[in-house]
Backbone as a chain_set.jsonl record, in Angstrom:
{"seq": "MAKNEVDAYLVECPEPQRSTLQALRASIKKLLPNAEETIYYGVPAYKVEGKGVAGFASFKKHCSYFPMSGSVFSQLENELAAFVTTKGALHFPIDKPLSLTLVNKLITTRLAEIPSKGR", "coords": {"N": [[0.816, -1.203, 0.0], [1.942, 1.282, 0.781], [3.801, 1.847, -1.255], [2.084, 2.439, -3.342], [0.973, 4.735, -2.265], [3.163, 6.463, -2.275], [3.627, 6.541, -5.001], [1.231, 7.843, -5.711], [1.647, 10.298, -4.43], [3.797, 11.3, -5.943], [2.629, 11.491, -8.484], [1.012, 13.663, -8.158], [2.797, 15.743, -8.067], [4.089, 18.543, -9.822], [5.814, 18.817, -13.005], [9.1, 20.174, -13.26], [9.562, 18.876, -10.853], [8.481, 16.312, -10.297], [9.944, 14.443, -11.919], [12.514, 14.928, -10.927], [12.24, 14.141, -8.241], [11.524, 11.486, -8.632], [13.921, 10.475, -9.592], [15.489, 10.808, -7.293], [14.117, 9.092, -5.565], [14.664, 6.638, -6.846], [17.425, 6.504, -6.388], [17.496, 6.333, -3.568], [16.116, 3.911, -3.189], [17.881, 2.186, -4.44], [20.069, 2.31, -2.741], [18.951, 1.557, -0.338], [17.573, -1.095, -0.496], [15.942, -2.787, 1.036], [14.441, -1.196, 2.645], [11.546, 0.125, 4.311], [9.071, 1.598, 2.472], [7.155, 4.438, 2.769], [4.531, 6.774, 3.681], [5.185, 9.482, 5.616], [4.47, 11.834, 7.966], [3.147, 13.114, 5.893], [4.832, 13.034, 3.674], [6.859, 11.208, 1.264], [8.805, 8.607, 2.648], [11.522, 6.66, 4.021], [12.16, 3.846, 5.92], [14.291, 2.079, 8.135], [14.585, -0.708, 10.081], [12.453, 0.284, 11.535], [13.094, 2.934, 11.938], [13.217, 6.272, 10.733], [15.004, 7.115, 7.823], [15.369, 8.478, 5.449], [13.749, 10.991, 3.491], [11.568, 12.835, 1.285], [10.32, 15.759, -0.473], [8.158, 17.825, -2.474], [8.155, 21.202, -3.402], [7.042, 24.489, -4.345], [9.202, 26.128, -5.292], [11.47, 24.649, -4.805], [12.92, 21.401, -4.117], [12.973, 19.08, -1.413], [15.132, 17.231, 0.739], [14.976, 15.004, 3.405], [16.756, 14.058, 6.206], [15.863, 12.783, 8.437], [16.933, 13.244, 10.9], [18.406, 15.507, 13.14], [21.135, 15.842, 13.211], [22.636, 15.02, 11.034], [23.343, 16.814, 8.913], [25.27, 18.52, 10.055], [27.441, 16.882, 10.158], [28.215, 16.673, 7.578], [29.096, 19.059, 6.459], [30.933, 20.156, 4.517], [30.265, 18.754, 2.141], [27.726, 19.695, 1.76], [27.853, 22.381, 1.333], [27.121, 23.851, -0.936], [24.403, 23.93, -0.893], [21.188, 25.012, 0.371], [20.324, 24.612, 3.669], [18.191, 23.641, 6.359], [17.476, 22.995, 9.807], [16.325, 20.479, 9.532], [16.045, 19.893, 6.799], [17.229, 19.612, 3.452], [17.484, 21.743, 0.835], [17.026, 21.626, -2.648], [17.456, 22.219, -6.205], [14.511, 22.287, -8.318], [14.834, 20.996, -10.683], [17.11, 19.448, -10.716], [18.339, 16.561, -9.731], [19.634, 15.172, -6.652], [22.966, 13.934, -6.418], [23.88, 10.463, -6.686], [26.097, 9.835, -5.163], [26.086, 11.84, -3.149], [23.597, 11.317, -1.931], [24.134, 8.774, -0.977], [26.1, 9.386, 0.977], [24.548, 10.915, 2.74], [22.643, 9.012, 3.579], [24.288, 6.975, 4.63], [25.475, 8.332, 6.759], [23.219, 8.824, 8.338], [22.364, 6.171, 8.88], [24.452, 5.302, 10.487], [23.795, 6.38, 12.896], [21.818, 4.82, 13.909], [21.215, 2.208, 16.056], [22.114, -1.07, 15.226], [20.133, -3.927, 14.458], [21.013, -6.299, 13.453], [21.522, -5.571, 10.851]], "CA": [[0.0, 0.0, 0.0], [2.764, 2.489, 0.875], [4.359, 2.135, -2.579], [1.019, 3.123, -4.081], [0.835, 6.079, -1.695], [4.289, 7.254, -2.773], [3.294, 6.762, -6.412], [0.176, 8.864, -5.759], [2.281, 11.566, -4.072], [4.596, 11.764, -7.079], [1.726, 11.859, -9.588], [0.487, 15.001, -7.852], [3.865, 16.739, -8.204], [4.258, 19.062, -11.187], [7.162, 18.724, -13.581], [10.079, 19.093, -13.257], [9.727, 18.275, -9.53], [8.17, 14.884, -10.32], [11.092, 13.704, -12.455], [13.623, 15.099, -9.991], [12.002, 13.298, -7.071], [11.574, 10.085, -9.063], [15.343, 10.123, -9.628], [15.914, 10.681, -5.898], [13.503, 7.848, -5.087], [15.432, 5.528, -7.404], [18.705, 6.462, -5.661], [17.237, 5.838, -2.21], [15.768, 2.496, -3.269], [19.102, 1.462, -4.795], [20.919, 2.278, -1.556], [18.198, 0.931, 0.755], [16.602, -1.96, -1.165], [15.036, -3.452, 1.974], [13.773, -0.199, 3.49], [10.089, 0.272, 4.222], [8.679, 2.836, 1.796], [5.911, 4.837, 3.411], [4.254, 8.209, 3.803], [5.453, 9.839, 7.008], [4.2, 13.271, 8.067], [2.652, 13.622, 4.617], [5.826, 12.982, 2.595], [7.484, 9.907, 1.096], [9.905, 8.371, 3.577], [12.102, 5.325, 4.014], [12.52, 3.436, 7.271], [15.096, 0.886, 8.336], [14.393, -1.163, 11.46], [11.458, 1.153, 12.144], [13.606, 4.304, 12.109], [13.284, 7.077, 9.528], [16.361, 7.278, 7.315], [15.369, 9.453, 4.353], [12.448, 11.402, 2.994], [11.654, 13.928, 0.315], [9.081, 16.485, -0.736], [8.126, 18.806, -3.551], [7.643, 22.526, -3.089], [6.914, 25.296, -5.555], [10.467, 26.654, -5.796], [12.573, 23.745, -4.503], [12.62, 20.083, -3.574], [13.673, 18.904, -0.143], [15.546, 15.921, 1.227], [14.907, 14.983, 4.865], [17.579, 12.973, 6.733], [15.175, 12.222, 9.602], [17.807, 13.447, 12.05], [18.92, 16.871, 13.199], [22.592, 15.915, 13.308], [23.289, 14.554, 9.808], [23.93, 17.903, 8.131], [26.476, 19.056, 10.696], [28.53, 15.945, 9.885], [28.516, 16.731, 6.144], [29.107, 20.481, 6.098], [31.654, 20.414, 3.258], [29.499, 18.197, 1.033], [26.455, 20.413, 1.623], [28.128, 23.821, 1.28], [26.458, 24.472, -2.089], [22.958, 23.82, -0.725], [20.513, 25.647, 1.498], [19.811, 23.625, 4.618], [17.596, 24.048, 7.623], [17.828, 21.947, 10.77], [15.831, 19.168, 9.124], [15.814, 19.726, 5.359], [18.188, 20.084, 2.461], [16.745, 22.227, -0.328], [17.771, 21.508, -3.895], [16.669, 22.714, -7.335], [13.4, 21.453, -8.782], [15.171, 20.324, -11.936], [18.434, 18.83, -10.63], [18.358, 15.57, -8.645], [20.859, 15.004, -5.875], [23.803, 12.86, -6.952], [23.877, 9.206, -5.95], [27.193, 9.93, -4.197], [25.638, 12.64, -2.008], [22.525, 10.575, -1.251], [24.813, 7.7, -0.251], [26.711, 9.972, 2.172], [23.466, 11.279, 3.66], [22.049, 7.792, 4.136], [25.302, 6.306, 5.445], [25.599, 9.108, 7.991], [22.019, 8.566, 9.15], [22.374, 4.78, 9.341], [25.44, 5.173, 11.558], [23.157, 6.83, 14.141], [20.789, 3.86, 14.308], [21.76, 0.937, 16.527], [21.746, -2.161, 14.327], [19.53, -5.157, 14.966], [21.352, -7.348, 12.495], [21.572, -5.013, 9.508]], "C": [[0.859, 1.267, 0.0], [3.37, 2.862, -0.47], [3.331, 2.883, -3.408], [0.808, 4.537, -3.561], [1.957, 6.991, -2.182], [4.079, 7.535, -4.257], [2.266, 7.88, -6.547], [0.732, 10.24, -5.41], [3.012, 12.137, -5.287], [3.728, 12.185, -8.263], [1.2, 13.275, -9.396], [1.542, 16.108, -7.987], [3.922, 17.239, -9.642], [5.655, 18.744, -11.712], [7.823, 20.091, -13.461], [10.288, 18.432, -11.894], [9.499, 16.765, -9.562], [9.374, 14.067, -10.801], [12.294, 13.774, -11.521], [13.455, 14.191, -8.782], [11.958, 11.817, -7.436], [13.022, 9.608, -9.141], [15.889, 9.939, -8.208], [15.357, 9.386, -5.303], [14.295, 6.637, -5.58], [16.777, 5.381, -6.685], [18.521, 5.874, -4.271], [16.948, 4.341, -2.248], [16.973, 1.643, -3.649], [19.979, 1.277, -3.563], [20.271, 1.561, -0.372], [17.144, -0.026, 0.186], [15.597, -2.635, -0.23], [14.297, -2.481, 2.892], [12.268, -0.231, 3.27], [9.805, 1.621, 3.574], [7.295, 3.211, 2.308], [5.661, 6.331, 3.231], [4.345, 8.528, 5.284], [5.346, 11.358, 7.114], [3.854, 13.877, 6.712], [3.63, 13.584, 3.463], [6.38, 11.563, 2.452], [8.705, 9.778, 2.007], [10.316, 6.907, 3.533], [12.584, 5.015, 5.415], [13.33, 2.146, 7.231], [14.964, 0.534, 9.81], [13.465, -0.222, 12.231], [11.874, 2.601, 12.329], [13.647, 5.017, 10.767], [14.724, 7.318, 9.117], [16.421, 8.362, 6.243], [13.934, 9.776, 3.979], [12.629, 12.533, 2.005], [10.295, 14.565, 0.107], [9.278, 17.482, -1.869], [7.537, 20.108, -3.03], [7.663, 23.353, -4.368], [8.268, 25.687, -6.145], [11.682, 25.777, -5.485], [12.032, 22.364, -4.162], [13.407, 19.972, -2.27], [13.988, 17.437, 0.101], [15.542, 16.015, 2.742], [15.727, 13.81, 5.393], [16.972, 12.28, 7.948], [16.032, 12.266, 10.861], [18.338, 14.871, 11.998], [20.434, 16.977, 13.207], [23.332, 15.486, 12.037], [24.004, 15.692, 9.088], [25.214, 18.442, 8.74], [27.687, 18.144, 10.456], [28.985, 15.989, 8.425], [28.593, 18.167, 5.629], [29.788, 20.762, 4.768], [30.852, 19.94, 2.053], [28.227, 18.993, 0.741], [26.631, 21.918, 1.468], [27.389, 24.529, 0.147], [24.937, 24.492, -1.97], [22.452, 24.677, 0.431], [20.002, 24.522, 2.39], [19.14, 24.332, 5.784], [17.985, 22.953, 8.608], [17.429, 20.561, 10.258], [15.647, 18.94, 7.647], [16.961, 20.296, 4.54], [17.366, 20.495, 1.248], [17.628, 22.097, -1.563], [16.865, 21.899, -5.054], [15.601, 21.726, -7.81], [13.75, 20.641, -10.017], [16.548, 19.659, -11.92], [18.464, 17.862, -9.448], [19.688, 15.578, -7.892], [21.65, 13.837, -6.459], [23.69, 11.614, -6.072], [24.959, 9.23, -4.87], [26.76, 10.702, -2.956], [24.545, 11.909, -1.233], [23.137, 9.438, -0.435], [25.444, 8.232, 1.034], [25.65, 10.342, 3.209], [22.896, 10.045, 4.351], [23.047, 7.079, 5.043], [25.472, 7.015, 6.782], [24.416, 8.851, 8.901], [22.019, 7.145, 9.702], [23.354, 4.57, 10.493], [24.868, 5.599, 12.912], [22.17, 5.812, 14.706], [21.453, 2.576, 14.789], [21.226, -0.215, 15.675], [21.143, -3.342, 15.074], [19.805, -6.272, 13.979], [21.376, -6.879, 11.066], [22.725, -5.559, 8.734]], "O": [[0.542, 2.225, -0.705], [3.454, 4.044, -0.807], [3.662, 3.848, -4.096], [0.498, 5.442, -4.335], [1.722, 8.164, -2.47], [4.329, 8.649, -4.718], [2.408, 8.76, -7.396], [0.342, 11.239, -6.016], [2.862, 13.314, -5.614], [4.062, 13.138, -8.967], [0.971, 13.997, -10.366], [1.195, 17.289, -8.018], [3.814, 16.448, -10.578], [6.564, 18.439, -10.94], [7.123, 21.099, -13.558], [11.106, 17.518, -11.78], [10.239, 16.016, -8.925], [9.769, 13.102, -10.147], [13.01, 12.787, -11.349], [14.409, 13.547, -8.345], [12.323, 10.975, -6.616], [13.317, 8.464, -8.796], [16.664, 9.016, -7.954], [16.074, 8.668, -4.606], [14.563, 5.715, -4.81], [17.216, 4.265, -6.407], [19.297, 5.019, -3.845], [17.475, 3.585, -1.431], [17.072, 0.493, -3.222], [20.564, 0.212, -3.365], [20.964, 1.024, 0.491], [15.948, 0.203, 0.365], [14.511, -3.014, -0.667], [13.603, -2.906, 3.815], [11.785, -0.568, 2.189], [10.244, 2.661, 4.067], [6.374, 2.395, 2.283], [6.499, 7.051, 2.688], [3.662, 7.915, 6.105], [6.061, 12.082, 6.421], [4.223, 15.014, 6.419], [3.305, 14.051, 2.371], [6.371, 10.798, 3.416], [9.519, 10.694, 2.125], [9.57, 6.04, 3.076], [13.313, 5.795, 6.027], [13.09, 1.256, 6.415], [15.2, 1.371, 10.681], [13.664, 0.033, 13.419], [11.091, 3.412, 12.824], [14.067, 4.433, 9.767], [15.565, 7.678, 9.941], [17.414, 9.084, 6.143], [13.029, 8.955, 4.129], [13.708, 13.116, 1.898], [9.26, 13.998, 0.457], [10.39, 17.914, -2.172], [6.541, 20.107, -2.306], [8.251, 22.937, -5.367], [8.467, 25.592, -7.356], [12.803, 26.121, -5.859], [10.833, 22.188, -3.947], [14.386, 20.688, -2.059], [13.233, 16.539, -0.27], [16.042, 16.987, 3.308], [15.426, 12.664, 5.059], [17.519, 11.29, 8.432], [15.883, 11.443, 11.764], [18.68, 15.375, 10.929], [20.972, 18.084, 13.21], [24.558, 15.587, 11.987], [25.161, 15.54, 8.694], [26.149, 18.785, 8.016], [28.829, 18.595, 10.543], [30.015, 15.413, 8.075], [28.199, 18.451, 4.498], [29.267, 21.536, 3.965], [30.767, 20.648, 1.049], [27.714, 18.972, -0.377], [25.645, 22.655, 1.473], [27.065, 25.71, 0.277], [24.255, 25.016, -2.851], [23.202, 25.018, 1.347], [19.333, 23.599, 1.925], [19.481, 25.461, 6.138], [18.761, 22.063, 8.257], [18.123, 19.579, 10.524], [15.138, 17.89, 7.255], [17.569, 21.309, 4.887], [16.63, 19.679, 0.693], [18.817, 22.415, -1.531], [15.643, 21.912, -4.909], [15.763, 20.51, -7.717], [13.039, 19.697, -10.361], [17.097, 19.339, -12.975], [18.597, 18.285, -8.3], [20.727, 15.946, -8.44], [21.067, 12.865, -6.938], [23.438, 11.706, -4.87], [24.754, 8.7, -3.778], [27.031, 10.274, -1.835], [24.571, 11.887, -0.003], [22.697, 9.174, 0.683], [25.333, 7.592, 2.079], [25.832, 10.112, 4.405], [22.694, 10.041, 5.565], [22.674, 6.624, 6.124], [25.599, 6.366, 7.82], [24.587, 8.676, 10.108], [21.705, 6.938, 10.874], [23.107, 3.749, 11.376], [25.398, 5.221, 13.957], [21.737, 5.932, 15.852], [22.17, 1.925, 14.03], [20.022, -0.313, 15.437], [21.582, -3.705, 16.166], [18.932, -7.095, 13.701], [21.263, -7.69, 10.147], [22.918, -5.194, 7.575]]}, "num_chains": 1, "name": "protein.A"}
């Protein structure tokens, strides 16, 4: 059901946000093939062992990536210097997906914060 909810979320996004977020979704799914895909606080999100690891959203003038942690960005300051960040969101252009390399760093940093139950 959650996959269908994420599909429905993306269908409602205008272009070019839809294509940009579909590319981000593909990157997240490649890096977290066993993650639970869901809607969390109204946006597509990915959970590992019940913990939020990544999420994204479409806005009129930007797209956002959510690391589901307030401490991820401070650990990646150099990698994120070209982006606008808030405590919980990384804003990026509506027509330029985040690189797989950057998404990998964001996810790896977040996963390191989650105690493993056999990951």
